[in-house]
C-alpha positions, 0 to 999 in steps of 0.5 A, spaced: 060 618 711 062 625 713 061 631 708 068 633 706 068 640 710 067 635 716 072 630 715 078 631 720 085 631 716 091 627 718 097 632 719 101 632 713 108 629 713 112 635 711 108 639 717 111 634 722 118 634 719 118 642 718 116 642 726 121 637 728 127 641 724 125 647 727 125 644 734 132 641 732 135 647 730 133 651 736 135 646 741 142 645 737 143 652 737 142 653 745 146 647 746 152 650 742 151 657 746 151 653 752 158 650 750 161 657 748 159 660 755 162 654 758 156 652 761 157 645 759 163 641 763 169 640 758 168 633 759 161 633 756 162 638 750 163 632 745 158 628 747 153 634 747 155 635 740 155 628 738 148 627 741 145 633 737 148 630 731 145 624 732 138 627 732 139 631 725 133 631 721 138 632 715 141 625 716 
């Protein structure tokens, strides 16, 4: 067995959730800005919004 200072530790679940939340928030903000600037065709706006809501880590 390796000494404690040489053992590899697995990432903490909270760290992974925190990273996912940051990525989600950033991507959602970019999508909202694209919709506001009308870079997303009007027929796809609801689909884009629904997609990001389905990825919401708070659900």
